[in-house]
Biopython code that builds the backbone (N, CA, C, O; Angstrom):
import numpy as np
from Bio.PDB.StructureBuilder import StructureBuilder

atoms = [
    (1, "MET", "N", (-132.039, 17.346, -25.167)),
    (1, "MET", "CA", (-132.318, 16.339, -26.424)),
    (1, "MET", "C", (-132.227, 17.128, -27.686)),
    (1, "MET", "O", (-133.021, 18.044, -27.899)),
    (2, "THR", "N", (-131.304, 16.811, -28.517)),
    (2, "THR", "CA", (-131.507, 17.629, -29.472)),
    (2, "THR", "C", (-132.685, 16.754, -30.715)),
    (2, "THR", "O", (-133.591, 15.986, -30.390)),
    (3, "ASP", "N", (-132.349, 17.128, -32.003)),
    (3, "ASP", "CA", (-133.680, 16.888, -33.022)),
    (3, "ASP", "C", (-133.203, 15.512, -33.419)),
    (3, "ASP", "O", (-134.069, 14.652, -33.578)),
    (4, "CYS", "N", (-132.143, 15.248, -33.569)),
    (4, "CYS", "CA", (-131.441, 14.358, -34.137)),
    (4, "CYS", "C", (-131.598, 12.559, -32.830)),
    (4, "CYS", "O", (-131.691, 11.340, -32.974)),
    (5, "GLU", "N", (-131.547, 13.384, -31.909)),
    (5, "GLU", "CA", (-131.659, 12.374, -30.478)),
    (5, "GLU", "C", (-132.694, 11.370, -30.354)),
    (5, "GLU", "O", (-133.781, 11.944, -30.408)),
    (6, "ILE", "N", (-132.822, 10.183, -30.219)),
    (6, "ILE", "CA", (-134.163, 9.399, -30.034)),
    (6, "ILE", "C", (-134.285, 8.771, -29.018)),
    (6, "ILE", "O", (-133.375, 7.945, -28.952)),
    (7, "ASP", "N", (-135.031, 8.720, -28.060)),
    (7, "ASP", "CA", (-134.990, 7.907, -26.578)),
    (7, "ASP", "C", (-135.706, 6.880, -26.853)),
    (7, "ASP", "O", (-136.922, 6.792, -27.025)),
    (8, "TYR", "N", (-134.539, 5.767, -26.903)),
    (8, "TYR", "CA", (-134.992, 4.028, -27.390)),
    (8, "TYR", "C", (-135.754, 3.471, -26.151)),
    (8, "TYR", "O", (-135.367, 3.486, -24.983)),
    (9, "ILE", "N", (-136.839, 3.010, -26.618)),
    (9, "ILE", "CA", (-137.410, 2.504, -25.572)),
    (9, "ILE", "C", (-137.422, 0.972, -26.211)),
    (9, "ILE", "O", (-137.859, 0.803, -27.350)),
    (10, "ASP", "N", (-136.867, -0.252, -25.337)),
    (10, "ASP", "CA", (-136.796, -1.617, -25.933)),
    (10, "ASP", "C", (-138.261, -2.135, -25.742)),
    (10, "ASP", "O", (-138.555, -2.612, -24.646)),
    (11, "CYS", "N", (-139.085, -2.081, -26.615)),
    (11, "CYS", "CA", (-140.509, -3.095, -26.414)),
    (11, "CYS", "C", (-140.647, -3.474, -27.566)),
    (11, "CYS", "O", (-140.196, -2.844, -28.522)),
    (12, "ASP", "N", (-141.450, -4.828, -27.685)),
    (12, "ASP", "CA", (-141.478, -5.501, -29.315)),
    (12, "ASP", "C", (-142.569, -4.605, -29.973)),
    (12, "ASP", "O", (-142.931, -5.164, -31.009)),
    (13, "CYS", "N", (-143.129, -3.618, -29.808)),
    (13, "CYS", "CA", (-143.785, -2.689, -30.805)),
    (13, "CYS", "C", (-142.600, -1.680, -31.873)),
    (13, "CYS", "O", (-142.732, -1.402, -33.065)),
    (14, "CYS", "N", (-141.486, -1.310, -30.937)),
    (14, "CYS", "CA", (-140.178, -0.275, -31.347)),
    (14, "CYS", "C", (-139.615, -1.546, -32.446)),
    (14, "CYS", "O", (-139.358, -1.393, -33.640)),
    (15, "GLU", "N", (-139.533, -2.619, -31.773)),
    (15, "GLU", "CA", (-138.662, -3.631, -32.340)),
    (15, "GLU", "C", (-139.056, -4.194, -33.575)),
    (15, "GLU", "O", (-138.251, -4.750, -34.322)),
    (16, "GLN", "N", (-140.417, -4.059, -33.851)),
    (16, "GLN", "CA", (-141.308, -4.692, -34.686)),
    (16, "GLN", "C", (-141.140, -3.314, -36.064)),
    (16, "GLN", "O", (-140.895, -3.503, -37.256)),
    (17, "GLU", "N", (-141.358, -2.083, -35.401)),
    (17, "GLU", "CA", (-141.004, -0.941, -36.260)),
    (17, "GLU", "C", (-139.759, -0.704, -36.935)),
    (17, "GLU", "O", (-139.684, -0.150, -38.031)),
    (18, "PHE", "N", (-138.582, -1.217, -36.132)),
    (18, "PHE", "CA", (-137.581, -1.165, -36.232)),
    (18, "PHE", "C", (-136.979, -2.179, -37.414)),
    (18, "PHE", "O", (-136.084, -1.908, -38.214)),
    (19, "GLN", "N", (-137.623, -3.251, -37.310)),
    (19, "GLN", "CA", (-137.425, -4.141, -38.283)),
    (19, "GLN", "C", (-138.171, -3.818, -40.040)),
    (19, "GLN", "O", (-137.796, -4.107, -41.177)),
    (20, "GLN", "N", (-139.194, -3.195, -39.555)),
    (20, "GLN", "CA", (-140.240, -2.725, -41.092)),
    (20, "GLN", "C", (-139.561, -1.805, -41.575)),
    (20, "GLN", "O", (-139.475, -1.758, -42.802)),
    (21, "LEU", "N", (-138.853, -0.764, -40.732)),
    (21, "LEU", "CA", (-138.211, 0.215, -41.571)),
    (21, "LEU", "C", (-136.773, -0.168, -42.298)),
    (21, "LEU", "O", (-136.262, 0.194, -43.358)),
    (22, "VAL", "N", (-136.412, -0.945, -41.385)),
    (22, "VAL", "CA", (-134.743, -1.601, -41.878)),
    (22, "VAL", "C", (-135.121, -2.457, -43.443)),
    (22, "VAL", "O", (-134.428, -2.437, -44.460)),
    (23, "ASP", "N", (-136.025, -2.954, -43.296)),
    (23, "ASP", "CA", (-136.602, -3.776, -44.253)),
    (23, "ASP", "C", (-136.575, -3.304, -45.641)),
    (23, "ASP", "O", (-136.033, -3.615, -46.702)),
    (24, "LYS", "N", (-137.945, -1.820, -44.879)),
    (24, "LYS", "CA", (-137.991, -1.082, -46.362)),
    (24, "LYS", "C", (-136.612, -0.343, -47.165)),
    (24, "LYS", "O", (-136.444, -0.461, -48.379)),
    (25, "LEU", "N", (-135.598, 0.492, -46.194)),
    (25, "LEU", "CA", (-134.869, 0.424, -46.375)),
    (25, "LEU", "C", (-133.684, -0.083, -47.433)),
    (25, "LEU", "O", (-133.133, 0.644, -48.260)),
    (26, "VAL", "N", (-133.439, -1.403, -47.228)),
    (26, "VAL", "CA", (-132.899, -2.621, -47.778)),
    (26, "VAL", "C", (-133.245, -2.686, -48.741)),
    (26, "VAL", "O", (-132.394, -2.674, -49.630)),
    (27, "LYS", "N", (-134.434, -2.772, -49.048)),
    (27, "LYS", "CA", (-135.278, -2.893, -50.378)),
    (27, "LYS", "C", (-134.994, -1.701, -51.489)),
    (27, "LYS", "O", (-134.628, -2.005, -52.625)),
    (28, "ASP", "N", (-135.184, -0.334, -51.094)),
    (28, "ASP", "CA", (-134.657, 0.639, -51.590)),
    (28, "ASP", "C", (-133.267, 0.825, -51.985)),
    (28, "ASP", "O", (-132.783, 1.327, -52.999)),
    (29, "ILE", "N", (-132.950, 0.514, -51.366)),
    (29, "ILE", "CA", (-131.221, 0.029, -51.666)),
    (29, "ILE", "C", (-130.655, -0.729, -52.553)),
    (29, "ILE", "O", (-129.624, -0.430, -53.157)),
    (30, "GLN", "N", (-131.593, -2.243, -52.750)),
    (30, "GLN", "CA", (-131.537, -2.964, -53.418)),
    (30, "GLN", "C", (-132.244, -2.349, -55.218)),
    (30, "GLN", "O", (-131.876, -2.514, -56.381)),
    (31, "HIS", "N", (-133.132, -1.780, -54.691)),
    (31, "HIS", "CA", (-133.653, -0.838, -56.263)),
    (31, "HIS", "C", (-132.880, 0.351, -56.498)),
    (31, "HIS", "O", (-132.726, 0.640, -57.685)),
    (32, "LEU", "N", (-132.458, 0.962, -55.804)),
    (32, "LEU", "CA", (-131.508, 2.076, -56.236)),
    (32, "LEU", "C", (-130.142, 1.657, -57.043)),
    (32, "LEU", "O", (-129.557, 2.257, -57.946)),
    (33, "GLU", "N", (-129.866, 0.510, -56.446)),
    (33, "GLU", "CA", (-128.101, -0.387, -56.833)),
    (33, "GLU", "C", (-128.841, -0.631, -58.230)),
    (33, "GLU", "O", (-128.472, -0.034, -59.242)),
    (34, "ALA", "N", (-129.712, -1.373, -58.234)),
    (34, "ALA", "CA", (-130.135, -1.848, -59.886)),
    (34, "ALA", "C", (-130.446, -1.395, -60.699)),
    (34, "ALA", "O", (-130.390, -1.910, -61.815)),
    (35, "LYS", "N", (-130.940, -0.142, -60.430)),
    (35, "LYS", "CA", (-131.610, 0.926, -61.500)),
    (35, "LYS", "C", (-129.943, 1.815, -61.798)),
    (35, "LYS", "O", (-129.641, 2.248, -62.910)),
    (36, "THR", "N", (-129.094, 1.932, -60.644)),
    (36, "THR", "CA", (-128.376, 2.469, -61.432)),
    (36, "THR", "C", (-127.201, 1.663, -62.103)),
    (36, "THR", "O", (-126.322, 2.387, -62.570)),
    (37, "ILE", "N", (-127.056, 0.614, -62.211)),
    (37, "ILE", "CA", (-126.205, -0.623, -62.564)),
    (37, "ILE", "C", (-126.694, -0.155, -64.276)),
    (37, "ILE", "O", (-125.939, 0.338, -65.115)),
    (38, "TYR", "N", (-128.237, -0.498, -64.464)),
    (38, "TYR", "CA", (-129.163, -0.273, -65.659)),
    (38, "TYR", "C", (-128.571, 0.796, -66.685)),
    (38, "TYR", "O", (-128.184, 0.795, -67.854)),
    (39, "LEU", "N", (-128.709, 1.762, -65.574)),
    (39, "LEU", "CA", (-128.781, 3.110, -66.325)),
    (39, "LEU", "C", (-127.269, 3.367, -66.882)),
    (39, "LEU", "O", (-127.151, 3.836, -68.014)),
    (40, "ARG", "N", (-126.229, 3.100, -66.186)),
    (40, "ARG", "CA", (-124.700, 2.856, -66.299)),
    (40, "ARG", "C", (-124.948, 1.861, -67.737)),
    (40, "ARG", "O", (-125.080, 2.356, -68.856)),
    (41, "TYR", "N", (-124.965, 1.048, -67.582)),
    (41, "TYR", "CA", (-125.008, -0.263, -69.167)),
    (41, "TYR", "C", (-125.927, 0.677, -69.859)),
    (41, "TYR", "O", (-125.177, 1.468, -70.431)),
    (42, "LEU", "N", (-127.114, 0.992, -70.097)),
    (42, "LEU", "CA", (-127.555, 1.759, -71.257)),
    (42, "LEU", "C", (-126.852, 3.280, -71.554)),
    (42, "LEU", "O", (-126.651, 3.678, -72.701)),
    (43, "LEU", "N", (-126.607, 3.842, -70.684)),
    (43, "LEU", "CA", (-125.605, 4.654, -71.010)),
    (43, "LEU", "C", (-124.075, 4.788, -71.773)),
    (43, "LEU", "O", (-123.569, 5.580, -72.568)),
    (44, "SER", "N", (-123.582, 3.374, -70.962)),
    (44, "SER", "CA", (-122.596, 2.971, -72.058)),
    (44, "SER", "C", (-122.700, 2.563, -73.476)),
    (44, "SER", "O", (-121.708, 2.362, -74.178)),
    (45, "GLN", "N", (-124.204, 2.417, -73.977)),
    (45, "GLN", "CA", (-124.504, 1.791, -75.827)),
    (45, "GLN", "C", (-124.324, 3.019, -76.424)),
    (45, "GLN", "O", (-124.104, 3.072, -77.634)),
    (46, "TYR", "N", (-124.409, 4.419, -75.475)),
    (46, "TYR", "CA", (-123.971, 5.185, -76.417)),
    (46, "TYR", "C", (-122.686, 6.408, -76.552)),
    (46, "TYR", "O", (-122.804, 7.624, -76.703)),
    (47, "PHE", "N", (-121.473, 5.583, -76.436)),
    (47, "PHE", "CA", (-120.105, 6.022, -75.936)),
    (47, "PHE", "C", (-119.528, 5.386, -77.327)),
    (47, "PHE", "O", (-120.091, 4.671, -78.156)),
    (48, "PRO", "N", (-118.126, 5.939, -77.276)),
    (48, "PRO", "CA", (-117.769, 5.274, -78.641)),
    (48, "PRO", "C", (-117.198, 4.052, -77.867)),
    (48, "PRO", "O", (-116.985, 4.085, -76.655)),
    (49, "LYS", "N", (-116.951, 2.905, -78.709)),
    (49, "LYS", "CA", (-116.502, 1.462, -78.215)),
    (49, "LYS", "C", (-115.845, 1.333, -77.137)),
    (49, "LYS", "O", (-116.196, 0.472, -76.330)),
    (50, "HIS", "N", (-114.610, 2.260, -76.849)),
    (50, "HIS", "CA", (-113.800, 2.028, -76.050)),
    (50, "HIS", "C", (-114.248, 2.819, -74.800)),
    (50, "HIS", "O", (-114.084, 2.279, -73.706)),
    (51, "LYS", "N", (-114.693, 3.811, -74.851)),
    (51, "LYS", "CA", (-115.305, 4.080, -73.889)),
    (51, "LYS", "C", (-116.416, 3.765, -73.131)),
    (51, "LYS", "O", (-116.629, 4.081, -71.960)),
    (52, "GLY", "N", (-117.307, 2.933, -74.094)),
    (52, "GLY", "CA", (-118.731, 2.345, -73.681)),
    (52, "GLY", "C", (-118.069, 1.009, -72.758)),
    (52, "GLY", "O", (-118.737, 0.476, -71.871)),
    (53, "GLU", "N", (-116.598, 0.536, -73.122)),
    (53, "GLU", "CA", (-116.164, -0.808, -72.338)),
    (53, "GLU", "C", (-116.189, -0.567, -70.750)),
    (53, "GLU", "O", (-116.756, -1.065, -69.778)),
    (54, "MET", "N", (-115.096, 0.660, -71.056)),
    (54, "MET", "CA", (-114.554, 1.385, -69.722)),
    (54, "MET", "C", (-115.796, 1.703, -68.524)),
    (54, "MET", "O", (-115.888, 1.405, -67.333)),
    (55, "LEU", "N", (-116.424, 2.237, -69.198)),
    (55, "LEU", "CA", (-117.405, 2.189, -68.121)),
    (55, "LEU", "C", (-118.435, 0.788, -68.114)),
    (55, "LEU", "O", (-119.381, 0.955, -67.344)),
    (56, "ARG", "N", (-118.439, -0.198, -68.628)),
    (56, "ARG", "CA", (-118.921, -1.236, -68.133)),
    (56, "ARG", "C", (-118.409, -1.778, -67.306)),
    (56, "ARG", "O", (-119.013, -2.182, -66.312)),
    (57, "ASP", "N", (-117.223, -1.921, -67.491)),
    (57, "ASP", "CA", (-115.974, -2.358, -66.777)),
    (57, "ASP", "C", (-116.241, -1.954, -65.306)),
    (57, "ASP", "O", (-116.338, -2.878, -64.498)),
    (58, "ASP", "N", (-116.368, -0.701, -64.872)),
    (58, "ASP", "CA", (-116.528, 0.020, -63.909)),
    (58, "ASP", "C", (-117.730, 0.161, -63.557)),
    (58, "ASP", "O", (-117.906, 1.107, -62.790)),
    (59, "ILE", "N", (-119.055, -0.706, -63.961)),
    (59, "ILE", "CA", (-120.534, -0.567, -63.883)),
    (59, "ILE", "C", (-120.950, -0.552, -62.696)),
    (59, "ILE", "O", (-122.058, -0.109, -62.394)),
    (60, "PHE", "N", (-119.740, -1.254, -61.486)),
    (60, "PHE", "CA", (-120.297, -1.468, -60.070)),
    (60, "PHE", "C", (-119.224, -0.504, -59.170)),
    (60, "PHE", "O", (-118.901, -0.921, -58.058)),
    (61, "ARG", "N", (-118.863, 0.341, -59.490)),
    (61, "ARG", "CA", (-118.272, 1.633, -58.701)),
    (61, "ARG", "C", (-118.943, 2.012, -57.740)),
    (61, "ARG", "O", (-120.141, 2.252, -57.884)),
    (62, "ASP", "N", (-118.252, 2.162, -56.431)),
    (62, "ASP", "CA", (-118.892, 2.732, -55.924)),
    (62, "ASP", "C", (-120.283, 2.615, -55.334)),
    (62, "ASP", "O", (-120.862, 3.579, -54.832)),
    (63, "LEU", "N", (-120.814, 1.355, -55.416)),
    (63, "LEU", "CA", (-122.302, 1.045, -54.976)),
    (63, "LEU", "C", (-121.974, 0.632, -53.867)),
    (63, "LEU", "O", (-122.386, 1.407, -53.004)),
    (64, "TYR", "N", (-121.531, -0.058, -53.531)),
    (64, "TYR", "CA", (-121.364, -0.614, -52.340)),
    (64, "TYR", "C", (-120.550, -0.302, -51.045)),
    (64, "TYR", "O", (-119.361, -0.509, -50.799)),
    (65, "GLY", "N", (-121.586, 0.282, -50.257)),
    (65, "GLY", "CA", (-120.965, 0.550, -49.237)),
    (65, "GLY", "C", (-121.296, -0.546, -48.194)),
    (65, "GLY", "O", (-122.091, -1.473, -48.348)),
    (66, "SER", "N", (-120.434, -0.232, -46.947)),
    (66, "SER", "CA", (-120.643, -1.389, -46.255)),
    (66, "SER", "C", (-121.760, -0.823, -44.913)),
    (66, "SER", "O", (-121.541, 0.134, -44.171)),
    (67, "ASN", "N", (-122.472, -1.358, -44.899)),
    (67, "ASN", "CA", (-123.542, -0.797, -43.900)),
    (67, "ASN", "C", (-123.300, -1.648, -42.460)),
    (67, "ASN", "O", (-123.750, -1.369, -41.349)),
    (68, "TYR", "N", (-122.634, -2.523, -42.763)),
    (68, "TYR", "CA", (-122.082, -3.877, -41.727)),
    (68, "TYR", "C", (-121.500, -3.618, -40.426)),
    (68, "TYR", "O", (-121.323, -4.329, -39.436)),
    (69, "ASP", "N", (-121.226, -2.287, -40.723)),
    (69, "ASP", "CA", (-120.019, -1.331, -40.397)),
    (69, "ASP", "C", (-121.218, -0.386, -38.798)),
    (69, "ASP", "O", (-120.949, 0.163, -37.730)),
    (70, "TYR", "N", (-122.480, -0.699, -39.571)),
    (70, "TYR", "CA", (-123.457, -0.031, -38.454)),
    (70, "TYR", "C", (-123.855, -0.877, -37.031)),
    (70, "TYR", "O", (-123.968, -2.095, -37.162)),
    (71, "PRO", "N", (-124.022, -0.433, -35.996)),
    (71, "PRO", "CA", (-124.894, -1.511, -35.121)),
    (71, "PRO", "C", (-125.786, -1.637, -35.181)),
    (71, "PRO", "O", (-126.039, -2.830, -35.013)),
    (72, "ALA", "N", (-126.790, -0.960, -35.380)),
    (72, "ALA", "CA", (-128.446, -1.165, -35.828)),
    (72, "ALA", "C", (-128.724, -1.885, -37.023)),
    (72, "ALA", "O", (-129.798, -2.448, -37.235)),
    (73, "TYR", "N", (-127.475, -1.863, -38.032)),
    (73, "TYR", "CA", (-127.228, -3.191, -39.241)),
    (73, "TYR", "C", (-126.952, -4.180, -38.693)),
    (73, "TYR", "O", (-127.809, -5.061, -38.620)),
    (74, "GLN", "N", (-125.950, -4.329, -38.247)),
    (74, "GLN", "CA", (-125.656, -5.746, -37.152)),
    (74, "GLN", "C", (-126.659, -6.330, -36.676)),
    (74, "GLN", "O", (-126.976, -7.359, -37.273)),
    (75, "ARG", "N", (-127.306, -6.026, -35.764)),
    (75, "ARG", "CA", (-128.708, -6.320, -35.058)),
    (75, "ARG", "C", (-129.419, -6.845, -35.771)),
    (75, "ARG", "O", (-129.823, -7.993, -35.588)),
    (76, "TYR", "N", (-129.784, -5.986, -36.919)),
    (76, "TYR", "CA", (-130.765, -6.230, -37.822)),
    (76, "TYR", "C", (-130.694, -7.764, -38.712)),
    (76, "TYR", "O", (-131.453, -8.731, -38.787)),
    (77, "VAL", "N", (-129.560, -7.463, -39.231)),
    (77, "VAL", "CA", (-129.168, -9.345, -39.861)),
    (77, "VAL", "C", (-129.171, -10.138, -38.955)),
    (77, "VAL", "O", (-129.920, -11.102, -39.117)),
    (78, "SER", "N", (-128.376, -10.078, -37.677)),
    (78, "SER", "CA", (-128.393, -11.127, -36.696)),
    (78, "SER", "C", (-129.668, -11.358, -36.164)),
    (78, "SER", "O", (-130.131, -12.423, -35.755)),
    (79, "LYS", "N", (-130.088, -10.462, -36.202)),
    (79, "LYS", "CA", (-131.993, -10.783, -35.490)),
    (79, "LYS", "C", (-132.911, -11.463, -36.510)),
    (79, "LYS", "O", (-133.301, -12.622, -36.367)),
    (80, "TRP", "N", (-133.203, -10.759, -37.446)),
    (80, "TRP", "CA", (-134.232, -11.156, -38.424)),
    (80, "TRP", "C", (-133.653, -11.593, -40.036)),
    (80, "TRP", "O", (-134.266, -11.941, -41.046)),
    (81, "CYS", "N", (-132.519, -11.440, -39.816)),
    (81, "CYS", "CA", (-132.502, -12.380, -41.045)),
    (81, "CYS", "C", (-131.522, -13.410, -40.943)),
    (81, "CYS", "O", (-131.005, -13.705, -42.020)),
    (82, "GLY", "N", (-131.171, -13.966, -40.055)),
    (82, "GLY", "CA", (-130.660, -15.241, -39.370)),
    (82, "GLY", "C", (-128.835, -15.095, -40.270)),
    (82, "GLY", "O", (-128.299, -15.931, -40.997)),
    (83, "GLY", "N", (-128.402, -13.965, -39.908)),
    (83, "GLY", "CA", (-127.164, -13.407, -39.837)),
    (83, "GLY", "C", (-126.628, -13.520, -40.732)),
    (83, "GLY", "O", (-125.410, -13.372, -40.634)),
    (84, "ARG", "N", (-127.205, -13.846, -42.120)),
    (84, "ARG", "CA", (-127.482, -13.316, -43.666)),
    (84, "ARG", "C", (-127.541, -12.140, -44.203)),
    (84, "ARG", "O", (-128.681, -11.679, -44.247)),
    (85, "ASP", "N", (-126.311, -11.173, -44.836)),
    (85, "ASP", "CA", (-126.598, -9.929, -44.901)),
    (85, "ASP", "C", (-127.649, -10.031, -46.514)),
    (85, "ASP", "O", (-127.202, -10.505, -47.559)),
    (86, "PRO", "N", (-128.876, -9.547, -46.376)),
    (86, "PRO", "CA", (-129.168, -9.494, -47.533)),
    (86, "PRO", "C", (-128.760, -8.334, -48.650)),
    (86, "PRO", "O", (-129.211, -8.313, -49.796)),
    (87, "LEU", "N", (-127.853, -7.406, -48.117)),
    (87, "LEU", "CA", (-126.612, -6.571, -49.417)),
    (87, "LEU", "C", (-125.815, -7.246, -49.991)),
    (87, "LEU", "O", (-125.434, -6.909, -51.112)),
    (88, "ASP", "N", (-125.377, -8.309, -49.418)),
    (88, "ASP", "CA", (-124.394, -9.146, -49.903)),
    (88, "ASP", "C", (-124.703, -10.911, -49.659)),
    (88, "ASP", "O", (-124.782, -11.593, -48.638)),
    (89, "ASN", "N", (-124.809, -11.191, -50.938)),
    (89, "ASN", "CA", (-125.137, -12.509, -51.012)),
    (89, "ASN", "C", (-125.028, -13.015, -52.393)),
    (89, "ASN", "O", (-125.198, -12.107, -53.205)),
    (90, "TRP", "N", (-124.748, -14.419, -53.043)),
    (90, "TRP", "CA", (-124.792, -14.956, -54.272)),
    (90, "TRP", "C", (-125.506, -14.733, -55.077)),
    (90, "TRP", "O", (-125.191, -14.501, -56.244)),
    (91, "LYS", "N", (-127.055, -14.764, -54.453)),
    (91, "LYS", "CA", (-128.062, -14.717, -55.758)),
    (91, "LYS", "C", (-128.422, -13.284, -55.898)),
    (91, "LYS", "O", (-129.198, -12.993, -56.808)),
    (92, "ARG", "N", (-127.866, -12.143, -54.955)),
    (92, "ARG", "CA", (-128.012, -11.112, -55.704)),
    (92, "ARG", "C", (-127.002, -10.375, -56.548)),
    (92, "ARG", "O", (-127.198, -9.403, -57.278)),
    (93, "CYS", "N", (-125.522, -11.239, -56.228)),
    (93, "CYS", "CA", (-124.703, -10.380, -56.722)),
    (93, "CYS", "C", (-124.838, -11.116, -58.464)),
    (93, "CYS", "O", (-124.590, -10.373, -59.413)),
    (94, "LYS", "N", (-125.243, -12.600, -58.721)),
    (94, "LYS", "CA", (-125.736, -13.053, -59.838)),
    (94, "LYS", "C", (-126.789, -11.761, -60.756)),
    (94, "LYS", "O", (-126.653, -11.099, -61.785)),
    (95, "TYR", "N", (-127.897, -11.918, -59.625)),
    (95, "TYR", "CA", (-128.925, -10.847, -60.661)),
    (95, "TYR", "C", (-128.381, -9.414, -61.111)),
    (95, "TYR", "O", (-128.740, -8.863, -62.152)),
    (96, "LEU", "N", (-127.339, -8.802, -60.064)),
    (96, "LEU", "CA", (-126.888, -7.950, -60.580)),
    (96, "LEU", "C", (-125.647, -7.770, -62.073)),
    (96, "LEU", "O", (-125.400, -6.968, -62.973)),
    (97, "MET", "N", (-125.288, -8.754, -61.690)),
    (97, "MET", "CA", (-124.380, -9.441, -62.904)),
    (97, "MET", "C", (-125.649, -9.171, -64.287)),
    (97, "MET", "O", (-125.648, -8.225, -65.076)),
    (98, "ARG", "N", (-126.442, -10.087, -64.245)),
    (98, "ARG", "CA", (-127.313, -9.879, -65.202)),
    (98, "ARG", "C", (-127.818, -8.890, -65.792)),
    (98, "ARG", "O", (-128.002, -8.755, -67.001)),
    (99, "VAL", "N", (-128.148, -7.891, -64.612)),
    (99, "VAL", "CA", (-128.206, -6.163, -65.347)),
    (99, "VAL", "C", (-127.814, -5.620, -66.010)),
    (99, "VAL", "O", (-128.309, -5.026, -66.967)),
    (100, "SER", "N", (-126.331, -5.739, -65.470)),
    (100, "SER", "CA", (-124.904, -5.208, -65.968)),
    (100, "SER", "C", (-124.566, -5.475, -67.309)),
    (100, "SER", "O", (-123.738, -4.837, -67.959)),
    (101, "HIS", "N", (-125.175, -6.358, -67.674)),
    (101, "HIS", "CA", (-124.899, -7.073, -69.010)),
    (101, "HIS", "C", (-126.211, -6.870, -69.858)),
    (101, "HIS", "O", (-126.413, -7.445, -70.927)),
    (102, "GLY", "N", (-126.968, -6.098, -69.334)),
    (102, "GLY", "CA", (-128.324, -5.667, -69.986)),
    (102, "GLY", "C", (-129.299, -6.864, -70.187)),
    (102, "GLY", "O", (-130.368, -6.672, -70.766)),
    (103, "LYS", "N", (-129.003, -7.919, -69.789)),
    (103, "LYS", "CA", (-130.321, -9.059, -69.885)),
    (103, "LYS", "C", (-131.438, -9.285, -68.837)),
    (103, "LYS", "O", (-132.093, -10.326, -68.773)),
    (104, "VAL", "N", (-131.624, -8.015, -67.870)),
    (104, "VAL", "CA", (-132.924, -7.860, -67.684)),
    (104, "VAL", "C", (-133.023, -6.015, -67.356)),
    (104, "VAL", "O", (-132.284, -5.176, -66.841)),
    (105, "THR", "N", (-134.214, -6.031, -67.915)),
    (105, "THR", "CA", (-134.804, -4.580, -68.207)),
    (105, "THR", "C", (-135.306, -4.123, -66.757)),
    (105, "THR", "O", (-135.834, -4.907, -65.967)),
    (106, "LEU", "N", (-135.023, -2.394, -66.423)),
    (106, "LEU", "CA", (-135.500, -2.339, -65.241)),
    (106, "LEU", "C", (-136.777, -1.143, -66.174)),
    (106, "LEU", "O", (-136.439, -0.511, -67.175)),
    (107, "GLY", "N", (-138.000, -1.079, -65.645)),
    (107, "GLY", "CA", (-138.795, 0.093, -66.138)),
    (107, "GLY", "C", (-138.225, 1.646, -65.973)),
    (107, "GLY", "O", (-137.733, 1.786, -64.853)),
    (108, "LEU", "N", (-138.164, 2.712, -66.690)),
    (108, "LEU", "CA", (-137.474, 3.706, -66.252)),
    (108, "LEU", "C", (-138.387, 4.862, -65.647)),
    (108, "LEU", "O", (-137.871, 5.880, -65.188)),
]
sb = StructureBuilder()
sb.init_structure("model")
sb.init_model(0)
sb.init_chain("A")
sb.init_seg("    ")
for serial, (resi, resn, name, xyz) in enumerate(atoms, 1):
    if name == "N":
        sb.init_residue(resn, " ", resi, " ")
    sb.init_atom(name, np.array(xyz, "f"), 0.0, 1.0, " ", f" {name:<3s}", serial, name[0])
structure = sb.get_structure()
């Protein structure tokens, strides 16, 4: 067994720890996405008008990777999130849109 391999033991304790880990990772991803969008918005204010507009138009680029391709994430979503991906929902999208227009301020 290499350093990266983990013996999987199907037990309630492991399931709970798995859920807690993925919950924390999802929250970290959500926070980092919002922070990245907010910083791009702030940066766009310092560019000449046309370049600032281009940056704001491109503010979401390269942020959304598909975590749903991973079997462990699929299991997390189906088992603990009722089949609804916490990284892909309308409420979150509306929040990020407000962040991208400077209507939500995030502490730096």
